[in-house]
DRENLUM-757713 format. One line per 5 residues: number of its first residue (from 1); their letters; for each residue x, y, z of N, C-alpha, C. Coordinates in steps of 0.1 Angstrom, whole numbers, plus 5000, padded with zeros to 4 digits. Example, Ala and Ser with C-alpha at 12.3 -4.5 7.8 and 13.67 -1.06 7.14 Angstrom:
1 = AS = 5132 4943 5078 5123 4955 5078 5132 4967 5078 | 5128 4978 5071 5137 4989 5071 5129 5000 5079
! end
This chain:
1 = XXXXX = 8779 4803 7486 8773 4798 7474 8776 4807 7462 | 8781 4800 7451 8785 4807 7439 8775 4806 7428 | 8772 4817 7421 8762 4817 7411 8769 4822 7398 | 8766 4816 7387 8771 4821 7374 8762 4832 7370 | 8767 4841 7361 8758 4852 7355 8746 4846 7349
6 = XXXXX = 8748 4835 7342 8736 4828 7335 8726 4824 7345 | 8730 4817 7356 8721 4813 7366 8714 4824 7372 | 8721 4835 7376 8714 4847 7382 8704 4853 7372 | 8708 4854 7359 8699 4860 7350 8686 4851 7348 | 8688 4838 7348 8676 4829 7347 8667 4830 7360
11 = XXXXX = 8674 4831 7371 8666 4832 7384 8658 4845 7384 | 8664 4856 7381 8657 4869 7381 8646 4868 7371 | 8649 4863 7359 8638 4862 7348 8626 4854 7353 | 8630 4843 7360 8619 4834 7365 8610 4841 7375 | 8617 4848 7384 8609 4854 7395 8601 4866 7389
16 = XXXXX = 8606 4873 7379 8598 4884 7374 8588 4880 7363 | 8588 4867 7359 8579 4863 7349 8566 4856 7354 | 8565 4855 7367 8553 4848 7372 8540 4854 7367 | 8539 4867 7367 8527 4873 7362 8525 4871 7347 | 8536 4871 7339 8535 4868 7325 8530 4854 7322
21 = XXXXX = 8536 4844 7329 8532 4831 7328 8517 4829 7331 | 8513 4835 7342 8499 4834 7346 8490 4840 7335 | 8494 4851 7330 8486 4858 7319 8485 4849 7307 | 8496 4843 7303 8497 4834 7292 8488 4822 7294 | 8488 4816 7306 8480 4805 7309 8465 4808 7308
26 = XXXXX = 8461 4820 7313 8447 4824 7312 8443 4824 7298 | 8451 4828 7289 8448 4828 7274 8447 4814 7269 | 8455 4805 7274 8455 4791 7269 8444 4783 7274 | 8439 4786 7286 8429 4778 7293 8417 4773 7284 | 8411 4782 7276 8400 4778 7268 8404 4766 7259
31 = XXXXX = 8416 4767 7252 8420 4756 7243 8424 4744 7251 | 8429 4745 7263 8432 4734 7271 8420 4727 7276 | 8410 4735 7280 8397 4729 7284 8390 4721 7273 | 8392 4726 7260 8386 4719 7249 8394 4706 7247 | 8407 4706 7249 8415 4694 7248 8410 4684 7258
36 = XXXXX = 8408 4689 7271 8404 4680 7281 8390 4673 7277 | 8381 4681 7273 8368 4676 7269 8369 4665 7258 | 8378 4668 7248 8380 4658 7238 8386 4645 7243 | 8396 4646 7252 8402 4634 7258 8392 4627 7266 | 8384 4635 7274 8374 4628 7283 8363 4621 7275
41 = XXXXX = 8359 4626 7264 8349 4620 7256 8354 4609 7247 | 8367 4607 7246 8373 4597 7238 8383 4589 7245 | 8379 4583 7256 8389 4574 7264 8392 4561 7256 | 8404 4556 7259 8408 4543 7253 8414 4535 7264 | 8411 4522 7264 8416 4513 7274 8431 4510 7272
46 = XXXXX = 8437 4504 7283 8451 4501 7283 8455 4493 7271 | 8466 4496 7265 8472 4490 7253 8464 4494 7240 | 8454 4503 7241 8447 4507 7229 8446 4522 7228 | 8456 4529 7233 8456 4544 7234 8461 4550 7221 | 8456 4546 7210 8461 4550 7197 8458 4565 7194
51 = XXXXX = 8446 4569 7195 8442 4583 7192 8447 4592 7203 | 8446 4588 7215 8451 4597 7226 8466 4600 7224 | 8474 4590 7221 8488 4592 7219 8491 4600 7207 | 8483 4598 7196 8485 4606 7184 8482 4621 7187 | 8471 4623 7194 8468 4637 7197 8479 4644 7205
56 = XXXXX = 8484 4637 7215 8495 4643 7223 8507 4645 7214 | 8511 4636 7206 8522 4637 7197 8521 4649 7188 | 8509 4651 7183 8506 4663 7174 8508 4676 7181 | 8503 4676 7194 8505 4688 7202 8519 4691 7204 | 8527 4681 7207 8542 4683 7210 8549 4687 7197
61 = XXXXX = 8545 4681 7186 8551 4685 7173 8548 4700 7169 | 8536 4704 7172 8533 4718 7169 8541 4728 7177 | 8546 4723 7188 8555 4732 7197 8569 4732 7192 | 8573 4723 7183 8586 4723 7178 8595 4713 7185 | 8589 4703 7191 8597 4693 7198 8600 4681 7189
66 = XXXXX = 8610 4674 7193 8614 4662 7186 8606 4650 7192 | 8597 4645 7184 8587 4635 7189 8589 4621 7183 | 8589 4611 7192 8589 4597 7188 8577 4590 7193 | 8570 4584 7184 8557 4577 7188 8560 4562 7188 | 8551 4554 7194 8552 4540 7194 8563 4534 7203
71 = XXXXX = 8566 4541 7214 8576 4537 7224 8569 4528 7234 | 8573 4516 7235 8567 4507 7245 8552 4505 7243 | 8548 4503 7231 8534 4503 7228 8529 4516 7222 | 8520 4523 7228 8515 4536 7223 8521 4547 7231 | 8533 4546 7236 8540 4557 7243 8545 4567 7234
76 = XXXXX = 8547 4579 7239 8552 4591 7231 8563 4597 7240 | 8574 4600 7233 8585 4607 7239 8588 4620 7231 | 8588 4631 7238 8590 4644 7231 8602 4651 7238 | 8612 4655 7230 8624 4661 7236 8627 4675 7230 | 8632 4684 7238 8637 4696 7233 8649 4701 7241
81 = XXXXX = 8660 4702 7234 8673 4707 7240 8674 4722 7239 | 8675 4728 7251 8675 4743 7251 8688 4747 7258 | 8699 4744 7252 8712 4747 7259 8716 4737 7269 | 8727 4741 7276 8732 4732 7286 8725 4734 7299 | 8722 4722 7306 8715 4722 7318 8709 4709 7321
86 = XXXXX = 8702 4707 7332 8696 4694 7335 8686 4689 7326 | 8684 4676 7326 8673 4670 7318 8662 4666 7327 | 8650 4672 7324 8639 4670 7333 8628 4663 7325 | 8624 4652 7331 8613 4644 7324 8600 4646 7332 | 8589 4649 7324 8576 4651 7330 8567 4640 7324
91 = XXXXX = 8560 4632 7332 8553 4621 7327 8538 4622 7329 | 8530 4618 7319 8515 4617 7321 8511 4603 7316 | 8501 4597 7322 8495 4585 7317 8483 4587 7308 | 8480 4578 7300 8470 4581 7289 8458 4571 7288 | 8458 4560 7296 8447 4551 7294 8435 4553 7303
96 = XXXXX = 8424 4549 7298 8411 4549 7306 8408 4536 7312 | 8396 4535 7318 8392 4524 7325 8378 4518 7320 | 8376 4505 7322 8363 4499 7317 8352 4502 7327 | 8348 4515 7327 8337 4519 7336 8327 4527 7327 | 8314 4525 7330 8304 4532 7323 8301 4545 7331
101 = XXXXX = 8304 4557 7325 8303 4569 7333 8289 4572 7337 | 8287 4576 7350 8274 4580 7355 8274 4593 7362 | 8282 4603 7357 8283 4616 7363 8272 4625 7360 | 8265 4622 7349 8254 4631 7344 8258 4643 7338 | 8271 4645 7335 8277 4657 7329 8273 4657 7314
106 = XXXXX = 8271 4668 7308 8268 4669 7294 8279 4664 7285 | 8291 4664 7290 8303 4659 7282 8307 4645 7286 | 8298 4638 7293 8302 4625 7298 8306 4615 7286 | 8315 4606 7289 8319 4596 7279 8308 4587 7276 | 8305 4585 7263 8295 4575 7259 8302 4563 7252
111 = XXXXX = 8315 4563 7253 8323 4552 7245 8320 4539 7251 | 8319 4529 7243 8318 4515 7247 8328 4507 7238 | 8332 4496 7243 8341 4487 7236 8339 4473 7240 | 8345 4464 7233 8344 4449 7236 8357 4445 7243 | 8356 4440 7255 8368 4436 7262 8373 4422 7258
116 = XXXXX = 8384 4418 7265 8390 4405 7261 8381 4393 7263 | 8371 4395 7272 8361 4384 7274 8349 4385 7265 | 8350 4394 7255 8339 4396 7245 8327 4402 7251 | 8329 4410 7262 8318 4417 7268 8318 4432 7264 | 8307 4438 7262 8306 4452 7258 8307 4460 7272
121 = XXXXX = 8316 4469 7273 8318 4476 7285 8320 4491 7281 | 8316 4500 7291 8318 4514 7289 8332 4517 7292 | 8337 4529 7287 8351 4533 7289 8350 4547 7294 | 8358 4550 7304 8358 4563 7311 8372 4566 7317 | 8375 4579 7317 8387 4584 7324 8383 4586 7339
126 = XXXXX = 8382 4574 7345 8377 4575 7359 8389 4577 7369 | 8401 4578 7364 8413 4580 7373 8420 4593 7369 | 8413 4601 7361 8419 4615 7359 8430 4616 7349 | 8432 4605 7341 8443 4606 7331 8441 4617 7320 | 8428 4620 7318 8425 4631 7309 8431 4645 7314
131 = XXXXX = 8430 4646 7328 8435 4658 7334 8451 4658 7333 | 8456 4646 7335 8471 4644 7335 8476 4648 7321 | 8470 4643 7310 8474 4646 7297 8473 4661 7294 | 8462 4667 7298 8459 4681 7295 8470 4689 7302 | 8473 4686 7315 8482 4693 7322 8496 4692 7316
136 = XXXXX = 8499 4681 7310 8512 4679 7304 8513 4688 7292 | 8503 4688 7284 8503 4697 7272 8504 4712 7276 | 8496 4716 7287 8497 4729 7291 8511 4733 7296 | 8517 4724 7304 8531 4727 7308 8540 4728 7297 | 8539 4719 7287 8547 4720 7275 8546 4733 7268
141 = XXXXX = 8534 4738 7267 8532 4751 7261 8539 4762 7269 | 8537 4762 7282 8543 4772 7290 8558 4773 7289 | 8564 4761 7289 8579 4760 7288 8584 4763 7274 | 8578 4758 7264 8582 4760 7251 8580 4774 7246 | 8570 4781 7251 8568 4795 7247 8576 4805 7256
146 = XXXXX = 8583 4799 7265 8592 4808 7274 8606 4802 7275 | 8612 4799 7264 8625 4792 7265 8636 4801 7270 | 8634 4814 7271 8644 4823 7277 8645 4821 7292 | 8635 4814 7298 8635 4813 7312 8642 4801 7318 | 8647 4792 7309 8653 4780 7314 8663 4775 7304
151 = XXXXX = 8672 4767 7309 8682 4760 7301 8683 4745 7305 | 8684 4737 7295 8685 4722 7297 8677 4715 7287 | 8673 4702 7290 8666 4694 7281 8652 4690 7287 | 8642 4694 7280 8628 4690 7284 8624 4677 7278 | 8620 4667 7286 8616 4654 7281 8602 4651 7286
156 = XXXXX = 8593 4650 7277 8579 4648 7280 8576 4633 7276 | 8569 4626 7285 8566 4612 7283 8551 4610 7285 | 8544 4606 7274 8530 4602 7275 8530 4587 7276 | 8527 4581 7287 8528 4567 7290 8515 4559 7289 | 8515 4549 7282 8502 4541 7281 8502 4530 7293
161 = XXXXX = 8491 4524 7294 8489 4512 7302 8493 4513 7316 | 8490 4524 7322 8493 4526 7337 8484 4517 7345 | 8471 4516 7341 8461 4509 7349 8464 4495 7350 | 8471 4489 7341 8475 4475 7342 8489 4472 7346 | 8496 4483 7349 8510 4482 7354 8520 4478 7343
166 = XXXXX = 8517 4480 7330 8526 4476 7320 8533 4487 7312 | 8528 4499 7313 8533 4510 7304 8547 4514 7308 | 8550 4517 7320 8563 4522 7324 8573 4511 7321 | 8570 4498 7325 8579 4487 7322 8583 4486 7307 | 8572 4487 7299 8575 4486 7284 8583 4497 7279
171 = XXXXX = 8581 4509 7284 8589 4521 7279 8603 4520 7283 | 8605 4516 7296 8619 4515 7301 8626 4503 7294 | 8619 4492 7292 8625 4481 7285 8630 4484 7271 | 8622 4493 7265 8625 4498 7251 8636 4508 7251 | 8642 4512 7262 8653 4521 7263 8650 4535 7265
176 = XXXXX = 8640 4538 7273 8636 4552 7275 8647 4560 7280 | 8655 4555 7289 8666 4563 7295 8679 4561 7288 | 8680 4552 7278 8692 4550 7270 8691 4555 7256 | 8680 4553 7249 8678 4557 7235 8675 4572 7234 | 8668 4577 7244 8663 4590 7243 8670 4600 7252
181 = XXXXX = 8669 4599 7264 8676 4608 7274 8676 4602 7288 | 8686 4604 7295 8686 4600 7309 8683 4612 7317 | 8671 4612 7324 8667 4624 7331 8675 4626 7344 | 8677 4638 7348 8682 4641 7361 8671 4641 7372 | 8659 4644 7367 8647 4644 7376 8635 4639 7368
186 = XXXXX = 8626 4633 7375 8613 4629 7369 8602 4634 7377 | 8593 4641 7371 8581 4647 7378 8568 4641 7372 | 8558 4640 7381 8545 4636 7377 8535 4642 7386 | 8522 4641 7382 8511 4645 7391 8500 4635 7389 | 8491 4635 7399 8480 4626 7399 8468 4633 7406
191 = XXXXX = 8457 4633 7399 8445 4640 7405 8441 4633 7418 | 8436 4640 7427 8431 4635 7440 8416 4637 7441 | 8409 4627 7445 8394 4628 7447 8391 4631 7462 | 8401 4634 7469 8400 4638 7484 8405 4651 7487 | 8408 4659 7477 8414 4672 7479 8407 4682 7469
196 = XXXXX = 8403 4694 7475 8396 4704 7466 8405 4709 7455 | 8399 4712 7444 8406 4718 7432 8412 4731 7437 | 8424 4734 7432 8432 4746 7436 8442 4743 7447 | 8442 4731 7452 8452 4727 7462 8460 4715 7457 | 8472 4714 7463 8482 4703 7459 8487 4697 7472
201 = XXXXX = 8490 4684 7471 8496 4677 7483 8508 4669 7478 | 8519 4670 7487 8531 4663 7483 8535 4654 7495 | 8539 4642 7492 8544 4632 7502 8558 4629 7500 | 8567 4634 7508 8581 4630 7507 8583 4616 7512 | 8592 4609 7505 8594 4595 7509 8583 4586 7502
206 = XXXXX = 8579 4575 7509 8569 4566 7503 8556 4574 7500 | 8551 4573 7488 8538 4580 7484 8528 4570 7480 | 8532 4559 7473 8522 4549 7469 8528 4535 7471 | 8520 4525 7470 8524 4512 7476 8529 4502 7465 | 8536 4492 7470 8538 4479 7462 8525 4473 7460
211 = XXXXX = 8523 4468 7448 8510 4461 7444 8513 4448 7438 | 8507 4437 7444 8509 4424 7438 8495 4418 7437 | 8493 4410 7426 8481 4402 7424 8485 4388 7425 | 8478 4380 7434 8481 4366 7436 8469 4357 7434 | 8470 4347 7427 8460 4337 7425 8463 4324 7433
216 = XXXXX = 8454 4319 7441 8455 4307 7448 8445 4297 7444 | 8449 4285 7440 8440 4274 7437 8441 4264 7448 | 8430 4262 7455 8430 4252 7466 8423 4239 7461 | 8430 4228 7462 8425 4215 7457 8418 4208 7468 | 8410 4198 7464 8403 4189 7474 8399 4176 7467
221 = XXXXX = 8391 4169 7474 8386 4156 7469 8371 4158 7470 | 8364 4160 7458 8350 4163 7458 8341 4150 7461 | 8328 4153 7462 8319 4142 7464 8305 4147 7468 | 8297 4139 7473 8283 4142 7477 8283 4151 7490 | 8274 4161 7490 8274 4170 7501 8268 4163 7513
226 = XXXXX = 8261 4152 7511 8256 4144 7523 8266 4135 7529 | 8277 4133 7523 8288 4124 7528 8301 4131 7529 | 8302 4142 7537 8314 4150 7537 8326 4142 7542 | 8324 4132 7550 8335 4124 7556 8342 4116 7545 | 8336 4115 7533 8343 4107 7522 8351 4117 7513
231 = XXXXX = 8351 4130 7517 8357 4140 7508 8368 4147 7516 | 8375 4156 7509 8383 4166 7516 8379 4179 7510 | 8371 4187 7517 8364 4198 7512 8373 4210 7510 | 8375 4215 7497 8383 4226 7495 8377 4239 7499 | 8363 4240 7501 8357 4252 7505 8361 4254 7520
236 = XXXXX = 8361 4244 7528 8365 4245 7542 8380 4249 7543 | 8388 4243 7534 8403 4246 7534 8405 4261 7530 | 8398 4265 7520 8399 4279 7515 8394 4289 7526 | 8384 4285 7533 8378 4294 7544 8389 4295 7555 | 8395 4284 7559 8405 4285 7569 8417 4293 7564
241 = XXXXX = 8420 4292 7551 8431 4300 7546 8428 4315 7546 | 8416 4319 7542 8412 4333 7542 8414 4339 7556 | 8409 4332 7567 8411 4337 7580 8426 4337 7584 | 8433 4327 7581 8447 4326 7584 8455 4338 7578 | 8452 4341 7566 8459 4352 7559 8458 4365 7567
246 = XXXXX = 8447 4367 7574 8446 4380 7582 8456 4381 7593 | 8462 4370 7597 8472 4370 7608 8486 4374 7603 | 8488 4374 7589 8501 4377 7584 8504 4392 7588 | 8495 4401 7585 8497 4415 7589 8497 4417 7604 | 8488 4410 7611 8486 4413 7625 8496 4406 7634
251 = XXXXX = 8502 4395 7629 8510 4387 7638 8524 4384 7633 | 8527 4386 7620 8540 4382 7614 8548 4393 7609 | 8542 4405 7606 8549 4416 7601 8549 4427 7612 | 8560 4434 7613 8561 4445 7623 8550 4455 7622 | 8543 4458 7633 8532 4468 7633 8537 4482 7628
256 = XXXXX = 8550 4484 7627 8556 4497 7623 8557 4497 7608 | 8554 4486 7601 8555 4485 7587 8542 4482 7580 | 8536 4491 7573 8523 4489 7567 8522 4477 7558 | 8511 4470 7559 8508 4458 7551 8493 4456 7550 | 8489 4453 7537 8475 4449 7535 8474 4437 7527
261 = XXXXX = 8466 4427 7531 8463 4415 7523 8448 4414 7522 | 8443 4415 7510 8428 4414 7508 8425 4403 7498 | 8416 4395 7502 8410 4384 7493 8398 4391 7486 | 8401 4394 7474 8390 4401 7466 8380 4392 7459 | 8384 4380 7458 8375 4371 7450 8377 4356 7455
266 = XXXXX = 8366 4349 7457 8367 4335 7461 8355 4328 7453 | 8359 4317 7446 8349 4310 7438 8351 4295 7440 | 8341 4288 7442 8342 4273 7443 8328 4266 7443 | 8328 4255 7437 8315 4247 7437 8305 4252 7427 | 8295 4243 7425 8285 4246 7414 8271 4243 7419
271 = XXXXX = 8269 4236 7430 8256 4232 7434 8255 4230 7449 | 8243 4231 7455 8241 4230 7469 8247 4218 7475 | 8245 4206 7469 8248 4194 7475 8260 4187 7469 | 8269 4195 7463 8281 4189 7457 8293 4195 7463 | 8302 4187 7469 8315 4192 7474 8324 4192 7462
276 = XXXXX = 8330 4204 7459 8338 4205 7446 8352 4200 7448 | 8359 4200 7437 8373 4196 7437 8383 4207 7439 | 8378 4220 7438 8388 4231 7439 8380 4244 7442 | 8388 4253 7448 8383 4267 7450 8394 4277 7446 | 8390 4287 7439 8400 4297 7435 8398 4310 7442
281 = XXXXX = 8410 4316 7446 8410 4328 7453 8419 4338 7446 | 8415 4351 7447 8423 4362 7441 8426 4372 7452 | 8439 4375 7453 8443 4384 7464 8450 4397 7458 | 8449 4408 7465 8458 4419 7463 8466 4422 7475 | 8479 4424 7473 8489 4426 7484 8493 4441 7483
286 = XXXXX = 8494 4448 7494 8499 4461 7494 8510 4463 7505 | 8520 4471 7503 8530 4474 7513 8539 4485 7507 | 8548 4490 7515 8558 4500 7510 8572 4493 7509 | 8576 4487 7520 8589 4481 7521 8590 4469 7512 | 8600 4467 7503 8602 4455 7495 8603 4443 7504
291 = XXXXX = 8610 4444 7515 8611 4432 7524 8598 4427 7529 | 8589 4437 7532 8575 4433 7536 8568 4426 7525 | 8569 4431 7513 8563 4424 7502 8568 4410 7500 | 8581 4407 7501 8586 4394 7500 8581 4385 7512 | 8580 4391 7524 8575 4383 7535 8560 4379 7533
296 = XXXXX = 8552 4388 7527 8538 4385 7525 8537 4373 7515 | 8545 4373 7505 8544 4363 7495 8549 4349 7501 | 8560 4350 7508 8565 4337 7513 8556 4331 7524 | 8550 4340 7532 8541 4335 7542 8528 4329 7537 | 8523 4336 7526 8511 4330 7520 8513 4316 7514
301 = XXXXX = 8525 4314 7508 8528 4301 7503 8529 4291 7514 | 8536 4295 7525 8537 4286 7537 8524 4282 7543 | 8515 4292 7545 8502 4289 7551 8494 4281 7542 | 8494 4283 7529 8485 4275 7520 8489 4261 7520 | 8502 4258 7520 8507 4244 7521 8504 4238 7534
306 = XXXXX = 8506 4246 7545 8504 4240 7559 8490 4237 7561 | 8481 4245 7557 8466 4242 7560 8462 4230 7551 | 8467 4229 7539 8464 4218 7531 8469 4205 7537 | 8481 4205 7542 8487 4193 7549 8478 4189 7561 | 8474 4199 7568 8466 4196 7580 8453 4190 7577
311 = XXXXX = 8448 4193 7565 8435 4187 7561 8437 4173 7555 | 8449 4169 7554 8451 4155 7549 8453 4154 7534 | 8455 4165 7527 8457 4164 7513 8471 4158 7509 | 8471 4150 7499 8484 4144 7495 8493 4155 7487 | 8505 4152 7485 8514 4162 7479 8510 4166 7465
316 = XXXXX = 8504 4157 7458 8500 4161 7444 8488 4170 7444 | 8481 4172 7455 8470 4182 7456 8473 4194 7464 | 8486 4197 7466 8489 4209 7473 8484 4222 7466 | 8480 4232 7473 8475 4244 7466 8486 4251 7457 | 8482 4257 7446 8491 4264 7438 8490 4279 7441
321 = XXXXX = 8501 4286 7443 8501 4300 7446 8508 4307 7434 | 8501 4315 7427 8507 4322 7415 8508 4337 7417 | 8520 4342 7417 8521 4357 7419 8523 4363 7405 | 8515 4372 7401 8516 4378 7388 8528 4388 7387 | 8540 4383 7386 8552 4391 7385 8551 4401 7374
326 = XXXXX = 8545 4397 7363 8544 4406 7351 8536 4418 7354 | 8527 4418 7364 8518 4429 7367 8523 4436 7380 | 8534 4431 7386 8539 4437 7398 8542 4452 7397 | 8538 4460 7407 8541 4474 7407 8549 4477 7420 | 8561 4483 7419 8568 4486 7431 8562 4499 7437
331 = XXXXX = 8565 4501 7450 8561 4513 7457 8567 4525 7450 | 8560 4536 7451 8566 4549 7446 8572 4556 7457 | 8585 4559 7456 8593 4566 7466 8597 4579 7461 | 8590 4590 7466 8594 4603 7463 8607 4607 7470 | 8618 4609 7462 8631 4612 7467 8629 4625 7476
336 = XXXXX = 8631 4624 7489 8628 4634 7499 8633 4648 7495 | 8646 4649 7491 8651 4662 7488 8644 4668 7476 | 8641 4660 7466 8634 4665 7454 8620 4669 7458 | 8613 4661 7466 8599 4664 7470 8598 4677 7478 | 8608 4680 7486 8608 4692 7493 8610 4704 7484
341 = XXXXX = 8619 4702 7474 8620 4713 7464 8608 4715 7456 | 8601 4705 7452 8589 4706 7444 8578 4713 7452 | 8577 4709 7465 8567 4715 7474 8569 4730 7475 | 8582 4734 7477 8585 4748 7478 8582 4755 7465 | 8585 4749 7454 8582 4756 7441 8567 4758 7439
346 = XXXXX = 8559 4748 7443 8544 4749 7441 8539 4759 7451 | 8545 4760 7463 8540 4770 7472 8543 4784 7467 | 8554 4786 7460 8557 4799 7453 8546 4802 7443 | 8542 4791 7435 8533 4793 7424 8518 4796 7428 | 8514 4788 7438 8499 4789 7441 8497 4793 7456
351 = XXXXX = 8507 4796 7464 8505 4800 7477 8507 4789 7487 | 8514 4792 7498 8517 4781 7508 8504 4775 7514 | 8493 4783 7516 8481 4778 7522 8474 4767 7513 | 8478 4767 7500 8472 4758 7491 8480 4745 7488 | 8491 4743 7496 8500 4732 7495 8500 4724 7508
356 = XXXXX = 8498 4711 7508 8498 4703 7520 8508 4692 7519 | 8512 4687 7530 8520 4675 7531 8510 4663 7532 | 8511 4654 7523 8502 4643 7523 8508 4630 7529 | 8499 4621 7533 8504 4608 7539 8505 4598 7527 | 8512 4588 7529 8513 4577 7519 8499 4571 7517
361 = XXXXX = 8496 4565 7506 8484 4558 7503 8487 4544 7499 | 8478 4535 7500 8480 4521 7496 8476 4518 7481 | 8473 4529 7474 8471 4527 7460 8484 4525 7453 | 8484 4520 7440 8496 4517 7433 8497 4526 7421 | 8509 4528 7416 8512 4537 7404 8525 4532 7398
366 = XXXXX = 8525 4529 7385 8538 4524 7380 8548 4536 7377 | 8544 4548 7381 8554 4559 7381 8566 4556 7389 | 8564 4548 7400 8575 4545 7408 8587 4537 7401 | 8584 4531 7390 8594 4523 7383 8605 4533 7377 | 8602 4545 7374 8612 4554 7369 8623 4557 7379
371 = XXXXX = 8620 4555 7392 8630 4558 7402 8637 4545 7406 | 8634 4534 7400 8640 4521 7404 8648 4515 7394 | 8653 4523 7385 8662 4517 7374 8677 4518 7380 | 8686 4512 7372 8700 4512 7376 8705 4526 7377 | 8699 4536 7370 8704 4549 7370 8700 4557 7383
376 = XXXXX = 8691 4552 7391 8687 4558 7404 8683 4572 7402 | 8674 4575 7393 8669 4588 7391 8660 4593 7401 | 8662 4605 7407 8652 4610 7417 8639 4613 7411 | 8628 4609 7417 8614 4611 7412 8605 4618 7422 | 8595 4624 7418 8585 4629 7427 8572 4631 7419
381 = XXXXX = 8561 4625 7425 8547 4627 7420 8539 4634 7431 | 8531 4644 7427 8523 4651 7437 8508 4649 7434 | 8500 4651 7444 8486 4650 7443 8480 4664 7439 | 8471 4663 7429 8465 4675 7424 8450 4675 7427 | 8445 4684 7436 8431 4685 7440 8422 4686 7428
386 = XXXXX = 8411 4679 7428 8402 4679 7417 8387 4680 7420 | 8384 4681 7433 8370 4682 7437 8366 4697 7437 | 8354 4699 7432 8349 4713 7432 8348 4718 7446 | 8355 4730 7449 8357 4734 7463 8344 4735 7471 | 8333 4741 7466 8321 4742 7474 8315 4728 7477
391 = XXXXX = 8315 4719 7467 8310 4706 7469 8318 4698 7479 | 8332 4701 7479 8341 4694 7488 8337 4699 7502 | 8336 4712 7504 8333 4718 7518 8319 4712 7523 | 8309 4712 7514 8296 4708 7518 8296 4693 7522 | 8303 4685 7514 8304 4671 7516 8311 4667 7529
396 = XXXXX = 8322 4674 7532 8329 4672 7544 8320 4676 7556 | 8314 4688 7555 8305 4692 7566 8294 4683 7569 | 8289 4677 7559 8277 4667 7560 8282 4653 7563 | 8295 4651 7563 8300 4637 7565 8297 4628 7554 | 8295 4633 7542 8293 4625 7530 8306 4620 7524
401 = XXXXX = 8306 4608 7518 8317 4603 7512 8318 4608 7497 | 8330 4613 7494 8332 4618 7480 8334 4607 7470 | 8329 4608 7458 8332 4598 7448 8347 4596 7446 | 8351 4584 7447 8366 4581 7447 8371 4580 7432 | 8384 4580 7431 8390 4576 7418 8385 4562 7415
406 = XXXXX = 8383 4560 7402 8378 4547 7396 8362 4546 7399 | 8356 4557 7404 8342 4557 7405 8335 4561 7392 | 8324 4556 7389 8316 4560 7377 8311 4574 7379 | 8311 4579 7391 8306 4593 7394 8317 4603 7396 | 8329 4599 7394 8340 4609 7396 8341 4619 7385
411 = XXXXX = 8339 4632 7389 8339 4643 7379 8348 4654 7384 | 8360 4656 7379 8368 4667 7384 8363 4681 7380 | 8366 4690 7389 8364 4704 7385 8375 4708 7376 | 8373 4705 7363 8384 4705 7354 8390 4719 7351 | 8383 4730 7350 8389 4743 7347 8400 4746 7358
416 = XXXXX = 8396 4746 7370 8405 4749 7381 8416 4739 7383 | 8413 4726 7381 8422 4716 7383 8433 4717 7372 | 8430 4719 7360 8439 4721 7349 8448 4733 7352 | 8442 4744 7355 8450 4756 7358 8460 4754 7369 | 8456 4747 7380 8465 4745 7391 8476 4735 7387
421 = XXXXX = 8472 4725 7380 8482 4715 7375 8493 4720 7367 | 8489 4728 7357 8499 4734 7348 8508 4744 7355 | 8502 4752 7364 8509 4762 7372 8519 4755 7381 | 8515 4745 7388 8524 4738 7397 8535 4731 7390 | 8532 4724 7379 8542 4716 7372 8552 4726 7365
426 = XXXXX = 8547 4736 7359 8556 4746 7352 8566 4752 7362 | 8561 4756 7373 8570 4762 7383 8580 4752 7388 | 8576 4740 7391 8585 4730 7396 8596 4727 7385 | 8593 4726 7373 8603 4724 7362 8612 4736 7361 | 8607 4748 7361 8615 4760 7360 8625 4761 7371
431 = XXXXX = 8621 4758 7383 8630 4759 7394 8641 4748 7393 | 8638 4736 7389 8648 4726 7387 8657 4729 7376 | 8652 4735 7365 8661 4739 7354 8671 4749 7359 | 8666 4758 7368 8674 4770 7371 8682 4769 7384 | 8681 4758 7391 8689 4756 7403 8704 4755 7400
436 = X = 8712 4759 7409 8727 4759 7406 8731 4745 7404
! end
């Protein structure tokens, strides 16, 4: 293996600067915690992240970065070229959720807004995006204040609309990798509600799932509930379909390939003694393999039509199956070689005992889109423990279920979580900048 003098100098500097970086971070933590509290108390829903994006843009500008706002909606791209070297993109998502916070914390969000259905709803960072944004700013400060430790181009992306699967698509469509910079690596983190603060988990390969939303409208011939023989009951057809859908995973897809099909909503009829004309179902589909995803969709369409035919419905009353392609989220595939490197870097930063290998989950994240462009950029996202350690230990010992992500009671142990997130991400970036 050959090393240039510059590479060796950077490697030695990186290894000898760990204590310095840690000391700097300790001094920055109070201001980072204040940033977190501000973001937590001022969440904004998807496509409305105006003030959150502005705050992040201002933070990056103050560090001397070249900042572009309004990318793909309320997205922010910050760039800094520090000599020749790789381009490393670090991404954080910025949107909150329509949840009324019930953590009881003195800093709990009290924000409300009116949604698209003209309903007043609470708004909360129930998925930890406030931690993500704060960690991004903390990492930016560490890297920008220590430019002698790395060479290359730092690319920071504050991405909107993750919760609705639209932000990454919009930023990529607007030329994120062509107008601004094509990254050699893309890194991200996501808080975990099942891991104590101070720990990190990495999943090489598939980390998060394909996500599809599907609407099915089952037609029928309505009539009086006392005379069912004169009707074709869509409630019965829909019920048969719900049960049949369960056999797709159990009988049509290889048991070696994960698949989930959940009917999350079913609505039909208006009165006890009236057989309606239609029933509406809403499904979520989860998988990892793109071929499994395609098989799920094709089989749902086949079953819906087959059950309708068996009930005697004419062609003009066949069920409609609508797949929300615009909301489709592909699975997140952590490029294995990069994931192993990131895991090793984090072990160096926070200790091997604090880093775990995680299993894939069936949740979705549009972060995966950054690795599915024509450029085939390697990506890795890691889980950042967020549960207060003592509470975690006590809950596990007592067999209690921890508040999950998207729960109104989810409250990260933010001081330790932020410190761990910044430390882990900074070391991962430094090592990638400095590799041969």
